Backbone atoms as SQL, in Angstrom:
CREATE TABLE atoms (id INTEGER PRIMARY KEY, chain TEXT, resi INTEGER, resn TEXT, atom TEXT, x REAL, y REAL, z REAL);
INSERT INTO atoms VALUES
  (1, 'A', 1, 'MET', 'N', 3.447, -4.661, 14.900),
  (2, 'A', 1, 'MET', 'CA', 3.631, -3.697, 13.913),
  (3, 'A', 1, 'MET', 'C', 2.644, -2.565, 14.059),
  (4, 'A', 2, 'LYS', 'N', 3.163, -1.379, 14.161),
  (5, 'A', 2, 'LYS', 'CA', 2.331, -0.184, 14.340),
  (6, 'A', 2, 'LYS', 'C', 2.306, 0.536, 12.912),
  (7, 'A', 3, 'PHE', 'N', 1.216, 1.280, 12.736),
  (8, 'A', 3, 'PHE', 'CA', 1.033, 1.999, 11.489),
  (9, 'A', 3, 'PHE', 'C', 2.145, 3.027, 11.253),
  (10, 'A', 4, 'PHE', 'N', 2.671, 3.073, 10.081),
  (11, 'A', 4, 'PHE', 'CA', 3.684, 4.061, 9.718),
  (12, 'A', 4, 'PHE', 'C', 3.592, 4.269, 8.211),
  (13, 'A', 5, 'LEU', 'N', 4.140, 5.421, 7.795),
  (14, 'A', 5, 'LEU', 'CA', 4.254, 5.786, 6.376),
  (15, 'A', 5, 'LEU', 'C', 5.730, 6.093, 6.124),
  (16, 'A', 6, 'PRO', 'N', 6.321, 5.441, 5.189),
  (17, 'A', 6, 'PRO', 'CA', 7.745, 5.744, 4.882),
  (18, 'A', 6, 'PRO', 'C', 7.908, 7.221, 4.568),
  (19, 'A', 7, 'TYR', 'N', 8.968, 7.767, 4.860),
  (20, 'A', 7, 'TYR', 'CA', 9.415, 9.155, 4.556),
  (21, 'A', 7, 'TYR', 'C', 8.670, 10.179, 5.353),
  (22, 'A', 8, 'THR', 'N', 7.943, 9.776, 6.375),
  (23, 'A', 8, 'THR', 'CA', 7.246, 10.774, 7.232),
  (24, 'A', 8, 'THR', 'C', 7.895, 10.788, 8.622),
  (25, 'A', 9, 'GLU', 'N', 7.830, 11.934, 9.268),
  (26, 'A', 9, 'GLU', 'CA', 8.505, 12.184, 10.577),
  (27, 'A', 9, 'GLU', 'C', 7.579, 11.907, 11.773),
  (28, 'A', 10, 'ASN', 'N', 6.279, 12.050, 11.537),
  (29, 'A', 10, 'ASN', 'CA', 5.340, 11.959, 12.639),
  (30, 'A', 10, 'ASN', 'C', 3.884, 11.634, 12.253),
  (31, 'A', 11, 'LYS', 'N', 3.049, 11.339, 13.137),
  (32, 'A', 11, 'LYS', 'CA', 1.716, 10.919, 12.860),
  (33, 'A', 11, 'LYS', 'C', 1.008, 11.984, 11.965),
  (34, 'A', 12, 'LYS', 'N', 1.070, 13.233, 12.370),
  (35, 'A', 12, 'LYS', 'CA', 0.298, 14.285, 11.607),
  (36, 'A', 12, 'LYS', 'C', 0.834, 14.280, 10.133),
  (37, 'A', 13, 'GLU', 'N', 2.083, 14.224, 9.856),
  (38, 'A', 13, 'GLU', 'CA', 2.623, 14.204, 8.501),
  (39, 'A', 13, 'GLU', 'C', 2.134, 12.933, 7.790),
  (40, 'A', 14, 'ALA', 'N', 2.188, 11.770, 8.508),
  (41, 'A', 14, 'ALA', 'CA', 1.793, 10.530, 7.848),
  (42, 'A', 14, 'ALA', 'C', 0.260, 10.549, 7.456),
  (43, 'A', 15, 'GLU', 'N', -0.533, 11.120, 8.368),
  (44, 'A', 15, 'GLU', 'CA', -1.978, 11.216, 8.014),
  (45, 'A', 15, 'GLU', 'C', -2.226, 12.193, 6.838),
  (46, 'A', 16, 'SER', 'N', -1.498, 13.307, 6.791),
  (47, 'A', 16, 'SER', 'CA', -1.655, 14.235, 5.688),
  (48, 'A', 16, 'SER', 'C', -1.192, 13.597, 4.378),
  (49, 'A', 17, 'ASP', 'N', -0.141, 12.887, 4.357),
  (50, 'A', 17, 'ASP', 'CA', 0.390, 12.189, 3.146),
  (51, 'A', 17, 'ASP', 'C', -0.584, 11.141, 2.707),
  (52, 'A', 18, 'LEU', 'N', -1.069, 10.375, 3.694),
  (53, 'A', 18, 'LEU', 'CA', -2.032, 9.293, 3.358),
  (54, 'A', 18, 'LEU', 'C', -3.324, 9.841, 2.760),
  (55, 'A', 19, 'LYS', 'N', -3.797, 10.939, 3.302),
  (56, 'A', 19, 'LYS', 'CA', -5.043, 11.579, 2.690),
  (57, 'A', 19, 'LYS', 'C', -4.707, 12.073, 1.277),
  (58, 'A', 20, 'SER', 'N', -3.495, 12.610, 0.983),
  (59, 'A', 20, 'SER', 'CA', -3.157, 12.988, -0.315),
  (60, 'A', 20, 'SER', 'C', -3.103, 11.794, -1.280),
  (61, 'A', 21, 'ILE', 'N', -2.560, 10.660, -0.878),
  (62, 'A', 21, 'ILE', 'CA', -2.571, 9.497, -1.690),
  (63, 'A', 21, 'ILE', 'C', -3.973, 8.987, -1.928),
  (64, 'A', 22, 'GLU', 'N', -4.793, 9.000, -0.906),
  (65, 'A', 22, 'GLU', 'CA', -6.167, 8.548, -1.010),
  (66, 'A', 22, 'GLU', 'C', -6.903, 9.352, -2.132),
  (67, 'A', 23, 'ALA', 'N', -6.719, 10.673, -2.095),
  (68, 'A', 23, 'ALA', 'CA', -7.373, 11.480, -3.166),
  (69, 'A', 23, 'ALA', 'C', -6.739, 11.320, -4.521),
  (70, 'A', 24, 'PHE', 'N', -5.367, 11.069, -4.576),
  (71, 'A', 24, 'PHE', 'CA', -4.700, 10.896, -5.852),
  (72, 'A', 24, 'PHE', 'C', -5.185, 9.649, -6.545),
  (73, 'A', 25, 'VAL', 'N', -5.402, 8.554, -5.863),
  (74, 'A', 25, 'VAL', 'CA', -5.814, 7.266, -6.520),
  (75, 'A', 25, 'VAL', 'C', -7.313, 7.087, -6.356),
  (76, 'A', 26, 'HIS', 'N', -8.070, 8.042, -5.828),
  (77, 'A', 26, 'HIS', 'CA', -9.515, 8.000, -5.754),
  (78, 'A', 26, 'HIS', 'C', -9.899, 6.759, -4.882),
  (79, 'A', 27, 'GLY', 'N', -9.189, 6.575, -3.775),
  (80, 'A', 27, 'GLY', 'CA', -9.385, 5.382, -2.997),
  (81, 'A', 27, 'GLY', 'C', -9.988, 5.746, -1.641),
  (82, 'A', 28, 'THR', 'N', -9.958, 4.706, -0.778),
  (83, 'A', 28, 'THR', 'CA', -10.485, 4.846, 0.597),
  (84, 'A', 28, 'THR', 'C', -9.470, 4.223, 1.545),
  (85, 'A', 29, 'ILE', 'N', -9.143, 4.944, 2.594),
  (86, 'A', 29, 'ILE', 'CA', -8.207, 4.453, 3.637),
  (87, 'A', 29, 'ILE', 'C', -8.991, 3.445, 4.457),
  (88, 'A', 30, 'PRO', 'N', -8.611, 2.169, 4.488),
  (89, 'A', 30, 'PRO', 'CA', -9.337, 1.232, 5.233),
  (90, 'A', 30, 'PRO', 'C', -9.062, 1.348, 6.745),
  (91, 'A', 31, 'GLU', 'N', -9.997, 0.975, 7.520),
  (92, 'A', 31, 'GLU', 'CA', -9.766, 0.858, 8.992),
  (93, 'A', 31, 'GLU', 'C', -10.098, -0.488, 9.402),
  (94, 'A', 32, 'PRO', 'N', -9.194, -1.180, 10.003),
  (95, 'A', 32, 'PRO', 'CA', -7.851, -0.830, 10.320),
  (96, 'A', 32, 'PRO', 'C', -7.016, -0.623, 9.060),
  (97, 'A', 33, 'ARG', 'N', -5.903, 0.027, 9.184),
  (98, 'A', 33, 'ARG', 'CA', -4.955, 0.267, 8.051),
  (99, 'A', 33, 'ARG', 'C', -4.345, -1.097, 7.629),
  (100, 'A', 34, 'ILE', 'N', -4.036, -1.194, 6.313),
  (101, 'A', 34, 'ILE', 'CA', -3.410, -2.311, 5.825),
  (102, 'A', 34, 'ILE', 'C', -1.920, -2.153, 5.717),
  (103, 'A', 35, 'TYR', 'N', -1.107, -3.042, 6.237),
  (104, 'A', 35, 'TYR', 'CA', 0.376, -2.939, 6.036),
  (105, 'A', 35, 'TYR', 'C', 0.888, -4.061, 5.248),
  (106, 'A', 36, 'ARG', 'N', 0.207, -5.163, 5.071),
  (107, 'A', 36, 'ARG', 'CA', 0.741, -6.264, 4.242),
  (108, 'A', 36, 'ARG', 'C', -0.414, -6.934, 3.560),
  (109, 'A', 37, 'LEU', 'N', -0.113, -7.260, 2.266),
  (110, 'A', 37, 'LEU', 'CA', -1.102, -7.917, 1.403),
  (111, 'A', 37, 'LEU', 'C', -0.411, -9.064, 0.648),
  (112, 'A', 38, 'MET', 'N', -0.881, -10.259, 0.823),
  (113, 'A', 38, 'MET', 'CA', -0.357, -11.409, 0.010),
  (114, 'A', 38, 'MET', 'C', -1.354, -11.696, -1.062),
  (115, 'A', 39, 'TYR', 'N', -0.806, -11.922, -2.288),
  (116, 'A', 39, 'TYR', 'CA', -1.729, -12.057, -3.389),
  (117, 'A', 39, 'TYR', 'C', -1.026, -12.820, -4.570),
  (118, 'A', 40, 'ARG', 'N', -1.847, -13.267, -5.487),
  (119, 'A', 40, 'ARG', 'CA', -1.327, -14.026, -6.655),
  (120, 'A', 40, 'ARG', 'C', -1.502, -13.168, -7.859),
  (121, 'A', 41, 'HIS', 'N', -0.464, -13.013, -8.660),
  (122, 'A', 41, 'HIS', 'CA', -0.513, -12.269, -9.981),
  (123, 'A', 41, 'HIS', 'C', 0.143, -13.068, -11.045),
  (124, 'A', 42, 'ASN', 'N', -0.553, -13.312, -12.112),
  (125, 'A', 42, 'ASN', 'CA', -0.002, -14.178, -13.221),
  (126, 'A', 42, 'ASN', 'C', 0.571, -15.433, -12.744),
  (127, 'A', 43, 'GLY', 'N', -0.131, -16.087, -11.783),
  (128, 'A', 43, 'GLY', 'CA', 0.345, -17.360, -11.236),
  (129, 'A', 43, 'GLY', 'C', 1.446, -17.295, -10.199),
  (130, 'A', 44, 'LYS', 'N', 1.934, -16.130, -9.897),
  (131, 'A', 44, 'LYS', 'CA', 3.018, -16.000, -8.931),
  (132, 'A', 44, 'LYS', 'C', 2.519, -15.450, -7.613),
  (133, 'A', 45, 'GLU', 'N', 2.869, -16.076, -6.509),
  (134, 'A', 45, 'GLU', 'CA', 2.532, -15.494, -5.263),
  (135, 'A', 45, 'GLU', 'C', 3.366, -14.318, -4.887),
  (136, 'A', 46, 'MET', 'N', 2.742, -13.263, -4.430),
  (137, 'A', 46, 'MET', 'CA', 3.521, -12.033, -4.123),
  (138, 'A', 46, 'MET', 'C', 3.077, -11.484, -2.804),
  (139, 'A', 47, 'ALA', 'N', 3.860, -10.564, -2.256),
  (140, 'A', 47, 'ALA', 'CA', 3.488, -9.902, -0.979),
  (141, 'A', 47, 'ALA', 'C', 3.910, -8.434, -1.138),
  (142, 'A', 48, 'ALA', 'N', 3.030, -7.544, -0.708),
  (143, 'A', 48, 'ALA', 'CA', 3.304, -6.168, -0.646),
  (144, 'A', 48, 'ALA', 'C', 3.259, -5.756, 0.814),
  (145, 'A', 49, 'GLN', 'N', 4.344, -5.130, 1.273),
  (146, 'A', 49, 'GLN', 'CA', 4.345, -4.707, 2.697),
  (147, 'A', 49, 'GLN', 'C', 4.833, -3.257, 2.785),
  (148, 'A', 50, 'VAL', 'N', 4.149, -2.423, 3.532),
  (149, 'A', 50, 'VAL', 'CA', 4.559, -1.062, 3.704),
  (150, 'A', 50, 'VAL', 'C', 6.020, -1.002, 4.192),
  (151, 'A', 51, 'GLY', 'N', 6.803, -0.259, 3.483),
  (152, 'A', 51, 'GLY', 'CA', 8.234, -0.037, 3.872),
  (153, 'A', 51, 'GLY', 'C', 9.230, -1.002, 3.135),
  (154, 'A', 52, 'ASP', 'N', 8.649, -2.061, 2.548),
  (155, 'A', 52, 'ASP', 'CA', 9.498, -2.955, 1.753),
  (156, 'A', 52, 'ASP', 'C', 9.367, -2.691, 0.249),
  (157, 'A', 53, 'PRO', 'N', 10.426, -3.074, -0.523),
  (158, 'A', 53, 'PRO', 'CA', 10.337, -2.857, -1.965),
  (159, 'A', 53, 'PRO', 'C', 9.205, -3.731, -2.533),
  (160, 'A', 54, 'ALA', 'N', 8.665, -3.237, -3.718),
  (161, 'A', 54, 'ALA', 'CA', 7.658, -4.020, -4.404),
  (162, 'A', 54, 'ALA', 'C', 8.339, -5.238, -5.013),
  (163, 'A', 55, 'ASP', 'N', 7.564, -6.258, -5.338),
  (164, 'A', 55, 'ASP', 'CA', 8.086, -7.470, -5.951),
  (165, 'A', 55, 'ASP', 'C', 8.915, -7.106, -7.192),
  (166, 'A', 56, 'SER', 'N', 9.948, -7.855, -7.418),
  (167, 'A', 56, 'SER', 'CA', 10.878, -7.609, -8.562),
  (168, 'A', 56, 'SER', 'C', 10.145, -7.736, -9.881),
  (169, 'A', 57, 'TYR', 'N', 9.041, -8.431, -9.896),
  (170, 'A', 57, 'TYR', 'CA', 8.216, -8.601, -11.097),
  (171, 'A', 57, 'TYR', 'C', 7.865, -7.227, -11.717),
  (172, 'A', 58, 'TYR', 'N', 7.628, -6.227, -10.867),
  (173, 'A', 58, 'TYR', 'CA', 7.199, -4.920, -11.334),
  (174, 'A', 58, 'TYR', 'C', 8.374, -4.052, -11.862),
  (175, 'A', 59, 'LYS', 'N', 9.593, -4.447, -11.637),
  (176, 'A', 59, 'LYS', 'CA', 10.738, -3.697, -12.155),
  (177, 'A', 59, 'LYS', 'C', 10.723, -2.230, -11.659),
  (178, 'A', 60, 'GLU', 'N', 10.451, -2.030, -10.423),
  (179, 'A', 60, 'GLU', 'CA', 10.469, -0.725, -9.828),
  (180, 'A', 60, 'GLU', 'C', 11.628, -0.435, -8.968),
  (181, 'A', 61, 'GLY', 'N', 12.674, -1.209, -9.086),
  (182, 'A', 61, 'GLY', 'CA', 13.895, -1.001, -8.309),
  (183, 'A', 61, 'GLY', 'C', 13.593, -1.227, -6.812),
  (184, 'A', 62, 'ASN', 'N', 14.165, -0.357, -5.996),
  (185, 'A', 62, 'ASN', 'CA', 13.977, -0.488, -4.541),
  (186, 'A', 62, 'ASN', 'C', 12.877, 0.509, -4.019),
  (187, 'A', 63, 'GLN', 'N', 12.000, 0.962, -4.853),
  (188, 'A', 63, 'GLN', 'CA', 10.923, 1.806, -4.356),
  (189, 'A', 63, 'GLN', 'C', 10.134, 1.043, -3.251),
  (190, 'A', 64, 'PRO', 'N', 9.977, 1.625, -2.078),
  (191, 'A', 64, 'PRO', 'CA', 9.192, 0.949, -1.098),
  (192, 'A', 64, 'PRO', 'C', 7.693, 1.131, -1.291),
  (193, 'A', 65, 'VAL', 'N', 6.901, 0.172, -0.754),
  (194, 'A', 65, 'VAL', 'CA', 5.481, 0.428, -0.707),
  (195, 'A', 65, 'VAL', 'C', 5.208, 1.439, 0.374),
  (196, 'A', 66, 'ILE', 'N', 4.502, 2.454, -0.117),
  (197, 'A', 66, 'ILE', 'CA', 4.182, 3.614, 0.736),
  (198, 'A', 66, 'ILE', 'C', 2.849, 3.381, 1.472),
  (199, 'A', 67, 'ALA', 'N', 1.898, 2.861, 0.813),
  (200, 'A', 67, 'ALA', 'CA', 0.608, 2.650, 1.400),
  (201, 'A', 67, 'ALA', 'C', -0.187, 1.580, 0.621),
  (202, 'A', 68, 'ILE', 'N', -1.122, 0.861, 1.256),
  (203, 'A', 68, 'ILE', 'CA', -2.042, 0.030, 0.622),
  (204, 'A', 68, 'ILE', 'C', -3.399, 0.396, 1.025),
  (205, 'A', 69, 'ILE', 'N', -4.237, 0.898, 0.019),
  (206, 'A', 69, 'ILE', 'CA', -5.529, 1.389, 0.284),
  (207, 'A', 69, 'ILE', 'C', -6.545, 0.695, -0.621),
  (208, 'A', 70, 'GLN', 'N', -7.841, 0.812, -0.309),
  (209, 'A', 70, 'GLN', 'CA', -8.889, 0.272, -1.163),
  (210, 'A', 70, 'GLN', 'C', -9.171, 1.257, -2.245),
  (211, 'A', 71, 'ALA', 'N', -9.309, 0.759, -3.508),
  (212, 'A', 71, 'ALA', 'CA', -9.579, 1.598, -4.631),
  (213, 'A', 71, 'ALA', 'C', -10.340, 0.834, -5.692),
  (214, 'A', 72, 'GLY', 'N', -11.500, 1.317, -6.057),
  (215, 'A', 72, 'GLY', 'CA', -12.259, 0.640, -7.156),
  (216, 'A', 72, 'GLY', 'C', -12.617, -0.809, -6.674),
  (217, 'A', 73, 'ALA', 'N', -12.272, -1.802, -7.493),
  (218, 'A', 73, 'ALA', 'CA', -12.581, -3.139, -7.212),
  (219, 'A', 73, 'ALA', 'C', -11.437, -3.893, -6.588),
  (220, 'A', 74, 'GLY', 'N', -10.592, -3.193, -5.815),
  (221, 'A', 74, 'GLY', 'CA', -9.473, -3.899, -5.278),
  (222, 'A', 74, 'GLY', 'C', -8.599, -2.987, -4.362),
  (223, 'A', 75, 'TYR', 'N', -7.370, -3.334, -4.208),
  (224, 'A', 75, 'TYR', 'CA', -6.417, -2.631, -3.388),
  (225, 'A', 75, 'TYR', 'C', -5.393, -1.917, -4.316),
  (226, 'A', 76, 'ALA', 'N', -5.079, -0.724, -3.917),
  (227, 'A', 76, 'ALA', 'CA', -4.006, 0.093, -4.611),
  (228, 'A', 76, 'ALA', 'C', -2.751, -0.005, -3.791),
  (229, 'A', 77, 'VAL', 'N', -1.749, -0.664, -4.347),
  (230, 'A', 77, 'VAL', 'CA', -0.430, -0.715, -3.685),
  (231, 'A', 77, 'VAL', 'C', 0.380, 0.388, -4.238),
  (232, 'A', 78, 'CYS', 'N', 0.621, 1.430, -3.364),
  (233, 'A', 78, 'CYS', 'CA', 1.209, 2.689, -3.779),
  (234, 'A', 78, 'CYS', 'C', 2.672, 2.716, -3.517),
  (235, 'A', 79, 'LEU', 'N', 3.417, 3.038, -4.543),
  (236, 'A', 79, 'LEU', 'CA', 4.937, 3.254, -4.442),
  (237, 'A', 79, 'LEU', 'C', 5.143, 4.769, -4.657),
  (238, 'A', 80, 'PRO', 'N', 6.290, 5.284, -4.402),
  (239, 'A', 80, 'PRO', 'CA', 6.616, 6.691, -4.653),
  (240, 'A', 80, 'PRO', 'C', 6.189, 7.175, -6.127),
  (241, 'A', 81, 'PHE', 'N', 6.518, 6.388, -7.082),
  (242, 'A', 81, 'PHE', 'CA', 6.240, 6.775, -8.446),
  (243, 'A', 81, 'PHE', 'C', 5.113, 5.964, -9.117),
  (244, 'A', 82, 'ARG', 'N', 4.419, 5.196, -8.291),
  (245, 'A', 82, 'ARG', 'CA', 3.210, 4.462, -8.739),
  (246, 'A', 82, 'ARG', 'C', 2.136, 4.649, -7.727),
  (247, 'A', 83, 'GLY', 'N', 1.446, 5.771, -7.834),
  (248, 'A', 83, 'GLY', 'CA', 0.313, 5.953, -6.953),
  (249, 'A', 83, 'GLY', 'C', 0.442, 6.882, -5.780),
  (250, 'A', 84, 'ALA', 'N', 1.620, 7.123, -5.343),
  (251, 'A', 84, 'ALA', 'CA', 1.850, 7.981, -4.186),
  (252, 'A', 84, 'ALA', 'C', 2.048, 9.474, -4.609),
  (253, 'A', 85, 'VAL', 'N', 3.016, 9.615, -5.623),
  (254, 'A', 85, 'VAL', 'CA', 3.318, 10.983, -6.027),
  (255, 'A', 85, 'VAL', 'C', 2.888, 11.139, -7.477),
  (256, 'A', 86, 'LYS', 'N', 2.986, 10.148, -8.283),
  (257, 'A', 86, 'LYS', 'CA', 2.594, 10.223, -9.781),
  (258, 'A', 86, 'LYS', 'C', 2.370, 8.747, -10.224),
  (259, 'A', 87, 'GLY', 'N', 1.830, 8.638, -11.399),
  (260, 'A', 87, 'GLY', 'CA', 1.598, 7.359, -11.969),
  (261, 'A', 87, 'GLY', 'C', 0.433, 6.570, -11.362),
  (262, 'A', 88, 'ASP', 'N', 0.184, 5.411, -11.929),
  (263, 'A', 88, 'ASP', 'CA', -0.889, 4.486, -11.429),
  (264, 'A', 88, 'ASP', 'C', -0.288, 3.511, -10.462),
  (265, 'A', 89, 'PRO', 'N', -1.045, 3.181, -9.360),
  (266, 'A', 89, 'PRO', 'CA', -0.619, 2.184, -8.345),
  (267, 'A', 89, 'PRO', 'C', -0.630, 0.822, -8.953),
  (268, 'A', 90, 'ILE', 'N', -0.036, -0.128, -8.258),
  (269, 'A', 90, 'ILE', 'CA', -0.182, -1.519, -8.573),
  (270, 'A', 90, 'ILE', 'C', -1.512, -1.916, -8.055),
  (271, 'A', 91, 'MET', 'N', -2.437, -2.456, -8.940),
  (272, 'A', 91, 'MET', 'CA', -3.788, -2.820, -8.506),
  (273, 'A', 91, 'MET', 'C', -3.902, -4.295, -8.223),
  (274, 'A', 92, 'VAL', 'N', -4.490, -4.632, -7.107),
  (275, 'A', 92, 'VAL', 'CA', -4.674, -6.013, -6.795),
  (276, 'A', 92, 'VAL', 'C', -6.178, -6.204, -6.545),
  (277, 'A', 93, 'GLY', 'N', -6.820, -7.022, -7.336),
  (278, 'A', 93, 'GLY', 'CA', -8.283, -7.235, -7.229),
  (279, 'A', 93, 'GLY', 'C', -8.691, -7.849, -5.908),
  (280, 'A', 94, 'PHE', 'N', -9.914, -7.551, -5.460),
  (281, 'A', 94, 'PHE', 'CA', -10.387, -8.121, -4.184),
  (282, 'A', 94, 'PHE', 'C', -10.314, -9.676, -4.165),
  (283, 'A', 95, 'ASN', 'N', -10.448, -10.289, -5.368),
  (284, 'A', 95, 'ASN', 'CA', -10.386, -11.731, -5.443),
  (285, 'A', 95, 'ASN', 'C', -8.993, -12.275, -5.522),
  (286, 'A', 96, 'SER', 'N', -7.981, -11.509, -5.592),
  (287, 'A', 96, 'SER', 'CA', -6.573, -11.963, -5.719),
  (288, 'A', 96, 'SER', 'C', -5.838, -12.259, -4.439),
  (289, 'A', 97, 'PRO', 'N', -6.205, -11.645, -3.271),
  (290, 'A', 97, 'PRO', 'CA', -5.453, -11.928, -2.025),
  (291, 'A', 97, 'PRO', 'C', -5.520, -13.404, -1.665),
  (292, 'A', 98, 'LEU', 'N', -4.388, -13.908, -1.138),
  (293, 'A', 98, 'LEU', 'CA', -4.318, -15.288, -0.757),
  (294, 'A', 98, 'LEU', 'C', -4.820, -15.472, 0.731),
  (295, 'A', 99, 'CYS', 'N', -4.911, -14.349, 1.433),
  (296, 'A', 99, 'CYS', 'CA', -5.396, -14.388, 2.797),
  (297, 'A', 99, 'CYS', 'C', -5.898, -13.002, 3.105),
  (298, 'A', 100, 'GLN', 'N', -6.455, -12.733, 4.272),
  (299, 'A', 100, 'GLN', 'CA', -6.953, -11.389, 4.648),
  (300, 'A', 100, 'GLN', 'C', -5.743, -10.501, 4.762),
  (301, 'A', 101, 'PRO', 'N', -5.947, -9.251, 4.324),
  (302, 'A', 101, 'PRO', 'CA', -4.882, -8.240, 4.479),
  (303, 'A', 101, 'PRO', 'C', -4.475, -8.129, 5.909),
  (304, 'A', 102, 'SER', 'N', -3.189, -7.934, 6.189),
  (305, 'A', 102, 'SER', 'CA', -2.712, -7.826, 7.575),
  (306, 'A', 102, 'SER', 'C', -2.751, -6.353, 7.959),
  (307, 'A', 103, 'CYS', 'N', -3.195, -6.119, 9.209),
  (308, 'A', 103, 'CYS', 'CA', -3.395, -4.783, 9.700),
  (309, 'A', 103, 'CYS', 'C', -2.469, -4.540, 10.866),
  (310, 'A', 104, 'PRO', 'N', -2.005, -3.319, 11.074),
  (311, 'A', 104, 'PRO', 'CA', -1.112, -3.068, 12.243),
  (312, 'A', 104, 'PRO', 'C', -1.872, -3.094, 13.544),
  (313, 'A', 105, 'VAL', 'N', -1.065, -3.233, 14.572),
  (314, 'A', 105, 'VAL', 'CA', -1.633, -3.204, 15.920),
  (315, 'A', 105, 'VAL', 'C', -1.199, -1.920, 16.596),
  (316, 'A', 106, 'GLY', 'N', -2.176, -1.253, 17.143),
  (317, 'A', 106, 'GLY', 'CA', -1.899, 0.040, 17.882),
  (318, 'A', 106, 'GLY', 'C', -1.783, 1.192, 17.007),
  (319, 'A', 107, 'ASP', 'N', -1.164, 2.282, 17.542),
  (320, 'A', 107, 'ASP', 'CA', -1.114, 3.510, 16.882),
  (321, 'A', 107, 'ASP', 'C', 0.104, 3.689, 16.026),
  (322, 'A', 108, 'PHE', 'N', 0.445, 4.918, 15.707),
  (323, 'A', 108, 'PHE', 'CA', 1.557, 5.294, 14.901),
  (324, 'A', 108, 'PHE', 'C', 2.884, 4.878, 15.555),
  (325, 'A', 109, 'ALA', 'N', 3.732, 4.306, 14.750),
  (326, 'A', 109, 'ALA', 'CA', 5.037, 3.912, 15.262),
  (327, 'A', 109, 'ALA', 'C', 5.929, 5.059, 15.681);
C-alpha cells in the first residue's frame, strides 16, 4: 500500500491537502504516514483505513477516511466533514489502538 489521499490527483495536491488538514486539527503528520488504525471504542473493535468508510458506529454514511494524523493525546481520524473540511475529527487515544498503526510502503500511489 502506497500513501494516497482520497480526492487528490497527484502527490503535490495530496501533500497540500494533508498540510491543510494538519493545520485544521492542530495535529502532526506522522512519518511514516498512517493508513490504517485498529482500535477499541466503547468495547467494540474498530478499524479506520484511508479510503474506506468510517465504522457505522459513527453514523457518517459512506464518508471515507481522508487521513489519520497525530493530534493532542491521540490520533485524529479525519473524514470530509469530520476534521478534513469542517467539524471535529474522530479522536482515538494513544492507549486505544489494538496494535501499532499500519504505515504505507513506498511513495505516493
